[in-house]
C-alpha positions as CSV (number, residue, x, y, z in Angstrom):
1,M,80.1,24.0,69.0
2,E,79.7,22.9,65.4
3,F,76.2,24.3,65.2
4,S,77.4,27.6,66.4
5,A,79.9,27.8,64.0
6,A,77.8,27.2,61.2
7,E,75.0,29.6,62.4
8,A,78.2,32.1,62.7
9,E,79.3,31.6,59.2
10,E,75.6,32.0,58.0
11,G,75.2,35.0,59.7
12,S,78.7,36.5,58.6
13,R,77.7,35.3,54.8
14,S,74.3,37.4,55.2
15,G,75.9,40.4,56.6
16,G,78.3,40.3,53.9
17,R,75.8,40.0,51.1
18,R,73.6,42.9,52.6
19,E,76.9,45.3,52.8
20,E,77.1,44.6,49.0
21,Q,73.6,44.9,48.4
22,Q,73.9,48.4,50.1
23,E,76.8,49.4,48.5
24,T,75.0,48.9,45.2
25,D,72.2,50.8,46.0
26,R,74.4,53.7,46.8
27,S,76.0,53.3,43.4
28,S,73.2,53.3,41.9
29,L,71.8,56.2,43.5
30,S,74.9,58.2,42.7
31,A,74.9,57.4,39.0
32,L,71.3,59.0,38.8
33,P,71.5,62.3,37.0
34,R,71.0,65.1,39.6
35,T,68.2,67.1,38.9
36,P,68.9,70.7,37.6
37,P,67.2,73.7,39.2
38,P,64.1,74.6,37.8
39,R,64.3,77.6,35.4
40,H,62.1,79.8,37.2
41,S,64.1,79.6,40.5
42,L,66.1,82.4,41.5
43,L,69.5,80.6,41.4
44,W,68.8,79.6,37.6
45,R,67.7,83.2,36.9
46,G,71.0,84.5,38.3
47,K,73.0,82.7,36.4
48,D,71.3,82.9,33.1
49,H,71.6,86.6,33.6
50,L,75.5,86.6,34.2
51,L,75.7,84.1,31.3
52,Q,74.0,86.3,28.6
53,H,75.6,88.6,26.0
54,V,75.4,92.5,26.6
55,R,73.6,94.2,24.1
56,P,74.9,97.6,22.6
57,S,72.3,100.0,24.0
58,T,72.2,103.5,25.2
59,L,72.8,102.5,28.9
60,A,76.1,100.9,27.5
61,E,77.0,104.4,25.8
62,V,76.4,105.9,29.2
63,E,78.3,103.6,30.8
64,L,81.1,104.3,28.1
65,L,81.0,108.0,28.7
66,L,81.0,107.6,32.2
67,L,84.6,105.5,31.9
68,T,86.2,108.2,29.7
69,F,85.2,110.8,32.4
70,C,87.2,108.6,34.8
71,T,90.2,108.2,32.2
72,G,90.0,112.4,32.2
73,L,90.3,112.1,35.9
74,Q,93.4,110.1,35.7
75,D,95.3,111.7,33.1
76,A,94.7,115.2,34.6
77,I,97.1,114.1,37.5
78,S,99.3,111.5,36.0
79,F,100.8,114.1,33.6
80,P,101.9,116.5,36.1
81,D,102.6,114.1,38.7
82,Y,104.5,111.7,36.7
83,H,105.2,113.6,33.3
84,C,103.5,110.7,31.4
85,F,100.0,109.8,30.7
86,A,98.1,106.7,32.2
87,S,95.8,106.3,29.2
88,N,97.1,108.5,26.2
89,Q,99.7,106.4,24.9
90,T,100.1,108.8,21.6
91,G,102.0,111.2,23.8
92,N,103.7,108.4,25.7
93,T,104.7,107.0,22.2
94,I,106.2,110.3,21.2
95,F,107.8,110.8,24.4
96,L,109.7,107.6,24.4
97,A,110.7,108.1,20.5
98,V,112.4,111.5,21.7
99,A,114.0,110.1,24.6
100,I,115.8,107.5,22.6
101,I,117.4,110.3,20.4
102,V,117.6,113.1,22.9
103,P,118.4,111.1,26.4
104,K,119.4,114.5,28.2
105,L,115.6,115.6,28.4
106,N,115.1,112.6,30.8
107,G,114.2,114.3,34.1
108,D,113.5,117.4,32.8
109,T,110.7,117.3,29.9
110,F,109.7,113.8,31.1
111,F,110.6,110.4,32.9
112,T,111.9,108.0,30.6
113,A,110.9,105.0,33.2
114,N,107.4,106.0,33.6
115,I,106.6,106.3,30.0
116,A,108.0,103.3,29.6
117,V,106.0,101.3,32.2
118,A,102.8,103.2,31.2
119,L,103.2,102.2,27.6
120,G,104.2,98.7,28.5
121,L,101.8,98.1,30.9
122,F,98.7,99.7,28.6
123,L,99.6,97.0,26.2
124,A,99.7,94.2,28.5
125,G,96.2,95.2,29.7
126,G,94.7,95.5,26.9
127,Y,96.6,92.2,25.2
128,L,95.5,90.2,28.5
129,T,91.9,91.3,28.4
130,G,91.4,91.6,24.3
131,Q,92.8,87.9,24.0
132,L,90.7,86.5,26.8
133,S,87.7,88.1,25.6
134,H,87.9,85.9,22.1
135,V,88.0,82.8,24.5
136,V,84.6,83.6,27.0
137,G,83.2,86.1,24.6
138,P,83.7,90.0,24.7
139,R,80.3,90.9,25.4
140,L,79.8,88.0,28.0
141,R,77.8,89.9,31.1
142,I,80.0,88.4,33.6
143,W,83.1,88.9,32.0
144,L,82.6,92.7,31.4
145,I,81.8,93.0,35.4
146,L,84.5,90.9,36.5
147,C,86.9,93.0,34.1
148,N,85.7,96.1,35.3
149,F,85.7,95.2,38.9
150,V,89.4,94.2,38.7
151,Q,90.1,97.8,36.9
152,T,88.2,99.5,39.8
153,L,90.4,97.8,42.3
154,L,93.6,98.6,40.5
155,V,92.5,102.3,40.6
156,F,91.5,102.3,44.3
157,A,94.9,100.3,44.8
158,A,96.6,102.9,43.0
159,A,95.0,105.8,44.9
160,A,95.9,104.3,48.1
161,I,99.6,104.0,47.5
162,K,99.5,107.8,46.2
163,R,97.9,108.9,49.2
164,H,100.8,106.8,51.3
165,T,103.6,108.1,49.4
166,G,102.4,111.8,48.0
167,I,103.9,113.4,45.4
168,Q,107.1,111.7,44.0
169,A,107.5,111.8,40.3
170,T,110.1,108.8,40.3
171,G,110.9,105.2,42.3
172,P,109.6,102.3,42.7
173,L,106.2,103.4,44.4
174,S,105.9,106.2,41.8
175,L,106.1,103.2,39.0
176,L,103.8,100.7,41.1
177,V,100.8,103.5,40.6
178,I,101.8,104.3,36.9
179,S,101.9,100.6,36.1
180,L,98.1,100.0,37.9
181,L,96.5,102.9,36.4
182,A,97.9,101.9,32.9
183,F,97.0,98.2,32.9
184,A,93.6,99.0,34.3
185,S,93.3,101.8,31.3
186,G,94.5,99.4,28.8
187,S,91.6,96.8,29.9
188,Q,89.1,99.4,29.7
189,V,89.8,100.6,26.1
190,V,89.2,97.1,25.0
191,Q,85.4,97.1,26.5
192,S,84.2,99.9,23.8
193,R,85.5,97.5,20.9
194,S,83.8,94.3,22.7
195,L,80.6,96.7,22.9
196,R,80.9,97.4,19.0
197,M,81.1,101.4,19.9
198,T,84.5,102.3,18.9
199,E,83.3,106.1,18.4
200,I,83.6,106.0,22.5
201,S,87.2,104.9,22.8
202,T,87.3,105.6,26.7
203,A,90.8,107.2,26.2
204,M,92.0,108.3,22.8
205,A,90.9,111.8,21.4
206,T,92.9,111.8,18.3
207,A,91.0,109.4,15.9
208,A,87.6,111.1,17.4
209,W,88.6,114.4,16.4
210,V,89.3,113.6,12.9
211,D,86.6,111.0,12.5
212,L,84.2,113.7,13.6
213,V,85.4,116.5,11.3
214,I,85.3,114.4,8.4
215,D,81.7,113.1,9.2
216,P,79.8,113.9,5.8
217,H,76.6,114.4,7.9
218,L,78.5,116.6,10.6
219,M,76.2,119.5,10.3
220,A,73.2,117.5,9.9
221,V,70.0,118.2,12.3
222,R,67.1,116.4,10.9
223,Q,69.1,113.3,9.9
224,K,69.7,111.3,12.9
225,N,73.6,110.5,13.3
226,R,74.6,108.3,16.2
227,P,78.1,108.1,15.5
228,R,78.6,111.8,15.3
229,N,76.6,112.2,18.6
230,R,79.0,109.5,20.1
231,R,82.0,111.2,19.3
232,L,80.6,114.5,20.4
233,A,79.6,112.8,23.6
234,F,83.3,111.1,24.2
235,M,84.5,114.6,23.7
236,V,82.8,116.4,26.2
237,S,83.4,113.5,28.8
238,L,86.9,113.3,28.3
239,F,87.4,117.2,28.5
240,A,84.7,117.4,31.5
241,G,86.6,114.6,33.3
242,T,89.9,116.3,32.7
243,L,88.7,119.6,34.3
244,L,87.5,118.4,37.1
245,G,90.6,116.1,37.8
246,A,92.6,119.3,37.5
247,A,90.5,121.2,39.6
248,I,90.3,118.5,42.5
249,Y,94.4,118.0,41.9
250,R,94.9,121.8,42.5
251,M,92.3,122.2,45.4
252,V,92.8,118.7,47.6
253,G,95.4,116.5,46.1
254,S,95.7,114.1,42.9
255,D,95.0,110.9,45.1
256,V,91.4,112.2,45.6
257,A,91.1,112.4,41.9
258,I,92.0,108.9,41.4
259,F,89.8,108.0,44.5
260,V,86.8,109.6,42.4
261,S,87.8,108.1,39.3
262,G,87.7,104.8,41.0
263,G,84.4,105.4,42.3
264,G,83.3,106.2,38.7
265,K,84.3,102.9,37.7
266,A,82.5,101.0,40.4
267,V,79.4,102.5,39.3
268,V,79.6,101.1,36.0
269,T,80.7,97.8,37.3
270,G,77.1,97.8,39.1
271,M,75.4,99.2,35.8
272,Y,76.7,96.1,33.8
273,F,74.0,94.1,35.6
274,L,71.4,96.1,34.3
275,N,71.9,95.9,30.3
276,G,69.7,94.3,28.2
277,A,70.8,91.1,26.6
278,E,71.1,90.3,22.9
279,E,68.2,88.1,21.8
280,R,69.3,84.5,21.5
281,S,68.5,82.0,18.9
282,N,66.2,79.0,18.8
283,K,69.4,76.9,18.4
284,E,71.3,78.4,21.6
285,E,68.1,77.6,23.4
286,D,67.9,74.0,22.0
287,D,71.6,73.4,23.1
288,D,70.7,74.8,26.8
289,K,68.2,72.3,26.8
290,V,70.2,69.2,26.1
291,A,72.9,70.3,28.3
292,V,70.6,70.5,31.1
């Protein structure tokens, strides 16, 4: 019996040592650095593509002009339906000032609540997008895609609510539609600044008109004038979008115009995958190697 007890004790000690050794081996394995995916792998290339900074280019101009066209569609229905603008905050600012001094015009010429909500949510969308852009990088591809994707969802949501409610100039649901469109518009305008193409603001036309007519090379034909060309294209896109929006509003309904606008923004979301990237410095490439 004594011999058996000694054997059992020795076996227990051996088993404990084996368990400790196995635990040590597992800890050593977990402490080893994980091998990153090779740079030529699909996963690596996809990640690297999304983390690139988009380069201002002709394709970026086309994207901003398409967004401008979508803005025209939205404002073409927002004013006749809600007596305010979803994107043009110059008009809303003037109306709001008039409403403060001449409140009796509320409900006749405009609706003060609609104007205040449109202006406030537009500024909120611009503020949130702009401030976050300073943190993540204003031209980071995945950031531009995400922003435009969220804007697209907001516009489609506004279109769905509009189809459900019909034409209601006031009320909670009308304010919700205005809020969605205005917030998306405020976020959208930031993109022209992010892409360094302030000539294509995608919304406000007053500054573009002034900058166009005071251009010292306005009539130049042989001399290349990219800013002038951008402003002209911006004005044409905004006007064309407004014309189409008014036609859809008259023949089909305002909800269809908003759906078309959302479709255009969805196209731009996909186009951001195709933009060329800014050239990276050698220092940035070395930093990536160290991080890996």
